[in-house]
N, C-alpha and C positions, 0 to 999 in steps of 0.2 A: 499510496505511502509506500518509500522505500523503507524496509526492514531493517533494523540493526545490525544483523550480520552482513547482510549486501553492503550497507554503509562503512561496517569496519572491513570488510575486504575489499573497500576501494572501488565500487562498482558503481558511485553515484553517476558520475558521469556518463558512463556506458549506458546505464539504465535513459537516464534522460535523452541521451541522444537517440536511443531507441524509439523512446516514445514519440518524439519530434519526427522521426522517419517513418513513424507508422499514421503520421498524420493529424496526430492530436496536437491541439494548441495549448498551451500552458497558460491558464489564468491566474494561478497564483503557486507559488513555492516557497516552502520555508524548512529551514535546518533548525531542528529544535530536538528536546527529549523529552519524553513521557515521565512525569511523576507517577508513583503506585497509584493514586488517585485519580489522576488522568486516563491511565491504562485500566483500570477497573470501570470508569464510567465510559469509556469508548466501547470496551468489550461487554459490556453488561448483558447484550443479549445472550452471551454465552455463559453466564454466571453459574447456571445449573450443569453446566458441561463437565466432564472429569479433566478436560485439559487447560480450563479456565486458568487456575493459578500458574500454571506453567507459562500460559501465553502472557497474562500479566507480568511475570518475572521475565519473561524473553524480551517482552517489548519495551519493558525499562531498564535493559542492559547497555543501552547505548543510545546516540542519537540516531534520529530518524530523518527522512525528508517527506514532508507532507505535502500534496500538490492537488489543485483543482484541475482538470482536464477538461478540453472542449471539443467536439467532434459530432457530425449526425450519430445519433445513437450510442453515445459515448460509452454508456455503462456496458451493454452489451457487447459492442466493439472493443473495449478494453479487454473484458473478463476473456474474450475470446483471443486477443492480441497476448495477454500474458499468460496463457497456459493452464492446464489443469492446477489442483492445489498441491497435490504432490509433483513434485519435479522430475521424478522417476517415470511419471504416467504423461507428463506434458508434451506435446508436440514439440519437434526440432524446430529451432529457431525463436521459440516463445522466451519472454523474460525468464520466467520461472526454469525453464529447461538450461536455459544458460547461466543462469545465476543463483539459482535456489538449490540449496544444498538437503534441504528435508522437509517435510510436510509444515513445520513449524517455521523453520527459517527458508521460506519458499520465497524471499527476495522481495515481494511485493503484495501489498493489501489493493483489493479493488471492490469497489462498492456492489453492492448486489442488486440494487433497486435506483430508480431515479428519487425516490423518497429517501432513502439512506444516503445517497450521495448528497444531497441537500442538507440533511441532519449533519453528516461528516465534514462536509465542507465547512459548515458554520460552526462546528467544534474547533476548527485549527485558525478559521480565518474571519476576520470582520468583512463587513461590506467594502470597506474602503480598501482591502487588500486585495480583494479580487477584480480584476481586469477584464 
């Protein structure tokens, strides 16, 4: 997912191009906006964390790009490709280093497991929308 600040900053195309250059196939792509209820549901795993309310507020602050990507070992490959959660700690050339501005506005979200990738894909896309 490309987060609201990266979308607002006009970095959608650059990020998508970098993902493709990184060898990922785009199986689904959607320009959308999360409602408060959507964001609360999507990030429910963080409900007890102190940053939860700020995260929900940020993720509903503007449109996002949701995507399903494919590649061998896609979850691990993508998480390495995007860099550390904090852009200040991310390696040079990673998406978060290039386009993230803070831990919260770190440009992109990446699933942390194959199971969560499936859950998150189904959150945004129907079966007929994924190719």
